[in-house]
VOLOVEX-154667 format. One line per 4 residues: number of its first residue (from 1); their letters; for each residue x, y, z of C-alpha. Coordinates in nm, 2 decimals, padded with zeros to 4 digits. Example, Ala and Ser with C-alpha at 12.3 -4.5 7.8 and 13.67 -1.06 7.14 Angstrom:
1) AS) 01.23,-00.45,00.78 | 01.37,-00.11,00.71;
% end
This chain:
1) MPTP) 00.00,00.00,00.00 | 00.14,00.34,-00.08 | 00.27,00.56,00.20 | 00.00,00.82,00.30;
5) HRSP) 00.09,01.16,00.15 | -00.03,01.35,00.45 | -00.01,01.72,00.49 | 00.18,01.86,00.79;
9) RPVR) 00.00,02.09,01.04 | -00.11,02.41,00.88 | 00.15,02.69,00.91 | 00.10,03.06,00.91;
13) PRTA) 00.32,03.28,00.69 | 00.55,03.49,00.89 | 00.74,03.80,00.82 | 01.11,03.79,00.80;
17) PPRP) 01.29,03.85,01.13 | 01.48,04.18,01.16 | 01.83,04.13,01.02 | 02.11,04.21,01.27;
21) RRGR) 02.38,04.46,01.19 | 02.67,04.27,01.03 | 03.03,04.37,01.10 | 03.29,04.44,00.84;
25) RRGR) 03.60,04.28,00.99 | 03.80,04.13,00.71 | 03.92,03.85,00.93 | 03.57,03.72,01.01;
29) RPQW) 03.46,03.43,00.79 | 03.13,03.29,00.91 | 03.06,03.01,00.67 | 02.80,02.74,00.61;
33) GTRV) 02.63,02.54,00.34 | 02.48,02.80,00.12 | 02.80,02.98,00.03 | 02.82,02.76,-00.28;
37) ATGL) 02.53,02.96,-00.42 | 02.73,03.28,-00.37 | 03.02,03.11,-00.53 | 02.82,03.04,-00.84;
41) SVLV) 02.70,03.40,-00.84 | 03.06,03.51,-00.87 | 03.07,03.33,-01.19 | 02.73,03.44,-01.31;
45) LGAG) 02.81,03.80,-01.23 | 03.17,03.76,-01.34 | 03.24,04.08,-01.53 | 03.03,04.04,-01.85;
49) GIGH) 03.06,04.36,-02.04 | 03.16,04.58,-01.74 | 03.53,04.64,-01.81 | 03.87,04.53,-01.73;
53) AVVT) 03.96,04.81,-01.48 | 03.64,04.76,-01.28 | 03.70,04.39,-01.25 | 04.07,04.43,-01.16;
57) NLES) 03.97,04.65,-00.87 | 03.71,04.40,-00.75 | 03.94,04.10,-00.80 | 04.21,04.25,-00.59;
61) GIDR) 03.99,04.21,-00.28 | 03.97,03.83,-00.31 | 04.16,03.63,-00.04 | 04.39,03.39,-00.22;
65) VDPF) 04.47,03.03,-00.13 | 04.69,02.76,-00.30 | 04.49,02.43,-00.28 | 04.71,02.28,-00.56;
69) KDMK) 05.05,02.32,-00.39 | 05.28,02.01,-00.40 | 04.99,01.80,-00.55 | 05.11,01.49,-00.73;
73) NRPA) 04.95,01.20,-00.93 | 04.65,01.41,-01.02 | 04.38,01.29,-01.27 | 04.43,01.38,-01.63;
77) GGLG) 04.25,01.70,-01.74 | 03.94,01.66,-01.95 | 03.74,01.90,-02.16 | 03.58,02.21,-02.01;
81) TNLL) 03.65,02.37,-01.67 | 03.59,02.22,-01.33 | 03.55,02.43,-01.01 | 03.52,02.30,-00.66;
85) LVGT) 03.27,02.52,-00.46 | 03.31,02.48,-00.08 | 03.14,02.62,00.22 | 03.27,02.56,00.57;
89) DGRD) 03.10,02.57,00.92 | 03.24,02.88,01.10 | 02.95,02.97,01.33 | 03.19,03.05,01.61;
93) RLTA) 03.27,03.38,01.42 | 02.91,03.49,01.42 | 02.77,03.76,01.64 | 02.52,03.66,01.92;
97) DEKR) 02.24,03.84,01.73 | 02.31,03.64,01.41 | 02.32,03.31,01.60 | 01.99,03.39,01.77;
101) TYRL) 01.81,03.53,01.46 | 01.91,03.26,01.22 | 01.91,02.96,01.47 | 02.29,02.91,01.43;
105) GGEP) 02.36,02.77,01.78 | 02.58,02.48,01.86 | 02.95,02.42,01.82 | 03.12,02.45,01.48;
109) CHCT) 03.28,02.15,01.32 | 03.55,02.34,01.13 | 03.47,02.13,00.83 | 03.30,02.17,00.50;
113) DTIM) 02.92,02.19,00.53 | 02.86,02.17,00.16 | 03.07,02.07,-00.14 | 02.97,02.11,-00.51;
117) LVHL) 03.15,02.03,-00.82 | 03.07,02.27,-01.11 | 03.16,02.18,-01.47 | 03.16,02.45,-01.74;
121) SADE) 03.14,02.29,-02.08 | 03.42,02.35,-02.33 | 03.18,02.55,-02.55 | 03.09,02.75,-02.24;
125) KRAS) 02.72,02.70,-02.31 | 02.64,02.46,-02.02 | 02.71,02.44,-01.64 | 02.67,02.11,-01.46;
129) VVSL) 02.65,02.13,-01.09 | 02.70,01.81,-00.88 | 02.63,01.80,-00.51 | 02.86,01.58,-00.30;
133) PRDS) 02.69,01.48,00.02 | 02.89,01.60,00.32 | 02.85,01.26,00.50 | 02.99,01.07,00.20;
137) YAEI) 03.23,00.79,00.29 | 03.57,00.90,00.19 | 03.93,00.78,00.21 | 04.16,01.07,00.28;
141) PAHR) 04.51,01.04,00.12 | 04.82,01.04,00.35 | 04.89,01.39,00.46 | 05.02,01.62,00.74;
145) DRTT) 04.76,01.76,00.98 | 04.74,02.14,00.93 | 04.68,02.20,01.30 | 04.92,01.96,01.48;
149) GKEH) 05.17,01.90,01.20 | 05.14,01.52,01.26 | 05.17,01.29,00.96 | 04.86,01.08,00.90;
153) AAHP) 04.84,00.77,00.69 | 04.54,00.73,00.45 | 04.23,00.66,00.65 | 03.85,00.66,00.61;
157) VKLN) 03.64,00.97,00.72 | 03.33,01.16,00.62 | 03.40,01.38,00.33 | 03.34,01.70,00.53;
161) AAYA) 03.63,01.62,00.76 | 03.89,01.66,00.49 | 03.89,02.04,00.53 | 03.93,02.01,00.91;
165) EGGP) 04.24,01.79,00.87 | 04.41,01.96,00.58 | 04.22,02.26,00.45 | 04.15,02.34,00.09;
169) GLTV) 04.45,02.13,-00.04 | 04.34,01.81,00.13 | 03.98,01.87,00.03 | 04.08,01.91,-00.34;
173) RTVE) 04.30,01.59,-00.32 | 04.02,01.39,-00.16 | 03.76,01.50,-00.42 | 03.99,01.43,-00.71;
177) HMTG) 04.07,01.09,-00.56 | 03.70,01.00,-00.52 | 03.58,01.14,-00.86 | 03.87,01.11,-01.10;
181) VKID) 03.79,01.46,-01.21 | 04.08,01.72,-01.22 | 03.99,02.04,-01.03 | 04.09,02.36,-01.22;
185) HYLE) 03.97,02.62,-00.97 | 03.88,02.64,-00.60 | 03.62,02.88,-00.46 | 03.52,02.92,-00.09;
189) VDFT) 03.27,03.18,00.02 | 03.09,03.28,00.34 | 02.73,03.32,00.44 | 02.74,03.70,00.52;
193) SFMT) 02.84,03.75,00.16 | 02.55,03.52,00.05 | 02.29,03.72,00.24 | 02.40,04.06,00.12;
197) TVDA) 02.43,03.94,-00.24 | 02.07,03.82,-00.23 | 01.96,04.15,-00.09 | 02.16,04.34,-00.35;
201) LGGV) 01.98,04.15,-00.62 | 01.64,04.25,-00.46 | 01.57,03.90,-00.33 | 01.53,03.56,-00.51;
205) EICT) 01.19,03.40,-00.60 | 01.12,03.05,-00.47 | 00.81,02.84,-00.53 | 00.69,02.55,-00.31;
209) ARPL) 00.39,02.33,-00.36 | 00.38,02.23,00.01 | 00.44,02.40,00.34 | 00.81,02.41,00.44;
213) KDSY) 00.87,02.44,00.81 | 01.19,02.37,01.01 | 01.20,02.46,01.37 | 01.58,02.42,01.37;
217) TGLD) 01.64,02.70,01.12 | 01.31,02.90,01.17 | 01.20,02.84,00.81 | 00.83,02.88,00.77;
221) LAPG) 00.69,02.91,00.42 | 00.33,02.85,00.31 | 00.26,02.69,-00.03 | 00.30,02.94,-00.31;
225) THTL) 00.56,03.19,-00.44 | 00.79,03.38,-00.21 | 01.06,03.64,-00.27 | 01.32,03.56,-00.01;
229) DGGR) 01.56,03.82,00.12 | 01.91,03.73,00.24 | 01.80,03.62,00.59 | 01.51,03.39,00.48;
233) ALQY) 01.72,03.26,00.19 | 01.97,03.15,00.45 | 01.70,02.96,00.64 | 01.57,02.80,00.32;
237) VRSR) 01.90,02.65,00.20 | 02.01,02.54,00.55 | 01.70,02.35,00.64 | 01.73,01.97,00.66;
241) HIGG) 01.45,01.89,00.91 | 01.15,01.90,00.67 | 00.97,01.57,00.65 | 01.21,01.28,00.61;
245) DADL) 01.42,01.41,00.33 | 01.72,01.53,00.55 | 02.03,01.61,00.34 | 01.89,01.50,00.01;
249) GRMQ) 01.60,01.75,00.04 | 01.85,02.02,00.15 | 02.07,01.96,-00.15 | 01.76,01.98,-00.38;
253) RQQK) 01.66,02.31,-00.22 | 02.02,02.44,-00.26 | 02.02,02.35,-00.62 | 01.67,02.50,-00.67;
257) FMAA) 01.80,02.82,-00.51 | 02.11,02.83,-00.73 | 01.89,02.80,-01.04 | 01.67,03.08,-00.91;
261) LIER) 01.98,03.29,-00.84 | 02.09,03.25,-01.20 | 01.74,03.34,-01.31 | 01.75,03.66,-01.10;
265) ATSS) 02.10,03.76,-01.19 | 02.05,03.71,-01.57 | 01.70,03.86,-01.59 | 01.74,04.16,-01.37;
269) GVLL) 01.98,04.35,-01.60 | 02.25,04.37,-01.33 | 02.51,04.24,-01.58 | 02.46,04.54,-01.80;
273) NPVK) 02.44,04.80,-01.52 | 02.79,04.91,-01.41 | 02.67,05.06,-01.08 | 02.45,04.77,-00.98;
277) FREV) 02.72,04.52,-01.10 | 02.98,04.68,-00.88 | 02.75,04.69,-00.58 | 02.66,04.32,-00.62;
281) VSTT) 03.00,04.18,-00.70 | 03.19,04.39,-00.44 | 02.94,04.26,-00.18 | 02.99,03.90,-00.30;
285) LRSV) 03.37,03.92,-00.30 | 03.41,04.05,00.05 | 03.48,03.71,00.20 | 03.55,03.49,-00.10;
289) RADR) 03.86,03.27,-00.11 | 03.99,03.14,-00.44 | 04.29,03.00,-00.61 | 04.53,03.23,-00.78;
293) GLDT) 04.44,03.10,-01.12 | 04.09,03.26,-01.09 | 04.23,03.60,-01.18 | 04.10,03.90,-01.36;
297) ERML) 04.15,03.75,-01.71 | 03.97,03.43,-01.61 | 03.69,03.62,-01.45 | 03.64,03.82,-01.76;
301) SLGR) 03.64,03.51,-01.98 | 03.39,03.34,-01.76 | 03.18,03.65,-01.74 | 03.16,03.68,-02.12;
305) ALRG) 03.07,03.31,-02.15 | 02.79,03.34,-01.88 | 02.63,03.66,-02.01 | 02.40,03.45,-02.22;
309) FSPA) 02.32,03.20,-01.95 | 01.97,03.12,-01.83 | 01.83,02.86,-01.59 | 01.80,02.63,-01.90;
313) SSEF) 02.18,02.65,-01.94 | 02.24,02.49,-01.61 | 02.18,02.13,-01.48 | 02.19,02.00,-01.13;
317) ASVP) 02.25,01.65,-00.99 | 02.36,01.47,-00.67 | 02.60,01.18,-00.66 | 02.40,00.86,-00.70;
321) MGDV) 02.38,00.70,-00.36 | 02.42,00.33,-00.27 | 02.41,00.26,00.11 | 02.29,00.58,00.28;
325) AYQV) 02.36,00.43,00.63 | 02.70,00.27,00.58 | 02.85,00.22,00.93 | 03.22,00.28,00.99;
329) KGIG) 03.38,00.21,01.32 | 03.48,00.52,01.50 | 03.30,00.74,01.24 | 02.93,00.63,01.25;
333) STVK) 02.68,00.64,00.97 | 02.81,00.75,00.63 | 02.68,00.77,00.28 | 02.83,00.52,00.04;
337) WNPA) 02.81,00.62,-00.33 | 02.68,00.38,-00.59 | 03.01,00.27,-00.75 | 02.88,00.20,-01.10;
341) KSKQ) 02.64,00.50,-01.14 | 02.88,00.75,-00.98 | 03.16,00.64,-01.21 | 02.93,00.70,-01.50;
345) LFTA) 02.84,01.04,-01.38 | 03.20,01.16,-01.33 | 03.30,01.00,-01.66 | 03.03,01.22,-01.83;
349) LRED) 03.18,01.53,-01.67 | 03.53,01.44,-01.78 | 03.41,01.38,-02.13 | 03.21,01.70,-02.13;
353) KPLT) 02.88,01.53,-02.18 | 02.55,01.67,-02.05 | 02.39,01.50,-01.75 | 02.03,01.56,-01.88;
357) TARP) 01.86,01.46,-02.20 | 01.69,01.69,-02.43 | 01.32,01.72,-02.37 | 01.05,01.86,-02.60;
361) AEKT) 00.92,02.20,-02.53 | 00.60,02.21,-02.33 | 00.31,02.34,-02.54 | 00.07,02.39,-02.25;
365) PVEK) 00.13,02.52,-01.90 | 00.22,02.26,-01.64 | 00.09,02.29,-01.28 | 00.36,02.20,-01.02;
369) VDVP) 00.24,01.97,-00.74 | 00.37,01.81,-00.43 | 00.31,01.44,-00.49 | 00.40,01.30,-00.84;
373) PERI) 00.10,01.17,-01.03 | 00.27,00.84,-01.09 | 00.24,00.76,-00.72 | -00.14,00.81,-00.72;
377) RVQV) -00.38,00.53,-00.79 | -00.71,00.64,-00.94 | -01.04,00.47,-01.00 | -01.27,00.66,-01.24;
381) YNGT) -01.65,00.64,-01.24 | -01.90,00.79,-01.49 | -02.16,00.99,-01.30 | -02.35,01.10,-01.61;
385) AQNG) -02.57,00.95,-01.88 | -02.30,01.03,-02.14 | -02.16,00.71,-02.28 | -01.78,00.68,-02.27;
389) LGST) -01.72,00.98,-02.05 | -01.55,00.76,-01.78 | -01.32,00.61,-02.04 | -01.23,00.95,-02.18;
393) LDAA) -01.15,01.09,-01.84 | -00.95,00.78,-01.74 | -00.74,00.80,-02.05 | -00.67,01.17,-02.00;
397) LHAT) -00.56,01.12,-01.64 | -00.34,00.83,-01.74 | -00.18,01.04,-02.01 | -00.10,01.30,-01.75;
401) GFDT) 00.08,01.04,-01.54 | -00.18,00.91,-01.29 | -00.19,00.54,-01.22 | -00.54,00.49,-01.33;
405) TRAP) -00.71,00.14,-01.32 | -00.78,00.17,-01.70 | -01.12,00.01,-01.62 | -01.37,00.29,-01.54;
409) LTAP) -01.70,00.20,-01.37 | -02.05,00.33,-01.37 | -02.16,00.54,-01.07 | -02.49,00.47,-00.90;
413) RHDL) -02.62,00.82,-01.00 | -02.62,00.95,-01.36 | -02.70,01.32,-01.31 | -02.38,01.45,-01.15;
417) KRTL) -02.32,01.81,-01.27 | -01.97,01.87,-01.10 | -01.69,01.62,-01.10 | -01.63,01.47,-00.76;
421) VTYD) -01.30,01.35,-00.61 | -01.33,01.15,-00.29 | -01.02,01.05,-00.09 | -00.91,00.92,00.25;
425) PRWD) -00.79,01.20,00.47 | -00.46,01.01,00.52 | -00.38,01.08,00.15 | -00.48,01.44,00.14;
429) RSAK) -00.16,01.55,-00.03 | -00.23,01.31,-00.31 | -00.58,01.44,-00.34 | -00.45,01.80,-00.38;
433) TLAA) -00.24,01.68,-00.68 | -00.54,01.51,-00.84 | -00.75,01.83,-00.78 | -00.48,02.04,-00.95;
437) ALPG) -00.53,01.82,-01.26 | -00.91,01.85,-01.24 | -00.98,02.23,-01.20 | -01.32,02.29,-01.06;
441) AELR) -01.37,01.94,-00.92 | -01.53,01.90,-00.58 | -01.30,01.75,-00.31 | -01.47,01.53,-00.04;
445) AVAG) -01.29,01.34,00.24 | -01.42,00.99,00.31 | -01.26,00.82,00.61 | -01.15,00.47,00.55;
449) QGAT) -01.16,00.48,00.17 | -00.79,00.38,00.15 | -00.51,00.48,-00.08 | -00.71,00.47,-00.41;
453) MRVT) -00.86,00.81,-00.52 | -01.21,00.80,-00.67 | -01.30,01.03,-00.94 | -01.67,01.05,-01.05;
457) AGED) -01.70,01.23,-01.38 | -01.97,01.50,-01.39 | -02.10,01.69,-01.68 | -01.81,01.94,-01.64;
461) AHTV) -01.54,01.67,-01.69 | -01.39,01.81,-02.01 | -01.05,01.95,-01.89 | -00.75,01.77,-01.75;
465) RRVR) -00.46,01.99,-01.67 | -00.11,01.86,-01.69 | 00.07,01.84,-01.36 | 00.43,01.77,-01.27;
469) AEEP) 00.60,01.70,-00.93 | 00.78,01.99,-00.78 | 01.10,01.79,-00.77 | 01.12,01.63,-01.12;
473) AGGR) 01.26,01.27,-01.14 | 01.54,01.38,-01.36 | 01.75,01.18,-01.61 | 01.97,00.88,-01.55;
477) FGAV) 02.17,01.06,-01.29 | 01.87,01.23,-01.13 | 01.98,01.55,-01.30 | 01.74,01.83,-01.38;
481) KGDE) 01.77,02.15,-01.58 | 01.75,02.48,-01.40 | 01.44,02.59,-01.58 | 01.26,02.28,-01.44;
485) VVCP) 01.30,02.39,-01.08 | 01.25,02.77,-01.10 | 00.91,02.94,-01.06 | 00.71,02.92,-01.38;
% end
């Protein structure tokens, strides 16, 4: 029997909390998982058409690191450009107001909270973003501890611990060892820069088909469309206690936010407005750390390439998972990658191949819903005297993706004016998906009906709207294009 798609308790929209005054000390680097979105914004906003002198002045403020120093036995370079985007947990550097407002209590781990591998295609027309789960099982190469100076043999850890033991250099070595992908550039950014960048862009628009509430971060969004300022965007991409999706759901939300960020940056005209460009990029670069190769010329080159970008130019995926609760003595539960599928994914990156497949343009609007129609079993009845109406409605729902019985029945009454959907209250989220496909239909809860939805066709049963799950299934790597996850 399908798992009930039950709605959480109703939530009330709330206004964004007042944002605390943020200091400007250059030494302070409060960091966490969403800095990767800021990192991508550096590329999206990277100097397209603004001018060499302006970018030179901005680029000089970037803090430089050398993650490739003394690296040996690296993977062979492939086509295109690969960037490692890293965010680290540095909540110990936050002010008390920031910790309280954005629910950032607890002790920092001094490790990477989020890691994303970004591949820019050789023709500079496609960006592939792959999320690497922070709890991934990893084997760190032999190295010297950056804190104690002690030599360590190769040993297993969670991926996010590589930064704590050896900083950017060991993080790059570990990712290259796990993926076989040669990293060309390294980018590390902090959350203060993230929030102020979002604010400088005028906020970022996010859509959700279901309530999103996380008491740990303070996130509280009702279904619908929201323009998130920097503070609420921070809550959105940090949340990992929504339903049972944990880190997988958080990675999907981070990817959705990055797509929305690209949409906002490329559609707002900021790339062509020197004053706005300087404001946004100078804000973004205040706390960025990057390798020395990501200099003015490279930023200009990336900026020119990305000027024509849109959400459809980007694609997002997570590493295919195998055992999501792989136990390691002394470490605990880790995420083991699927060896065959992850190898295929990283081979595609090295060979500069897209992770998604081309799909036909949608001729009619598609309503985004919470529960995928493929998971919803439907029995259709004909509640009119019109012969064949039940079969027509069954076929239309099946074509939209619903799991219909393909055997419509005749209802006891034959004079129904308005189409009726009856459902067990335990499956109310599924009922909402079905109602979205049948605009104008009456919804009626029937306790004890079970998992199967019942649709009784009335005389108004002439329109079936196409619906699609808010989180599309994706291609063979679970990859989706940016335009599939931004607001319609």
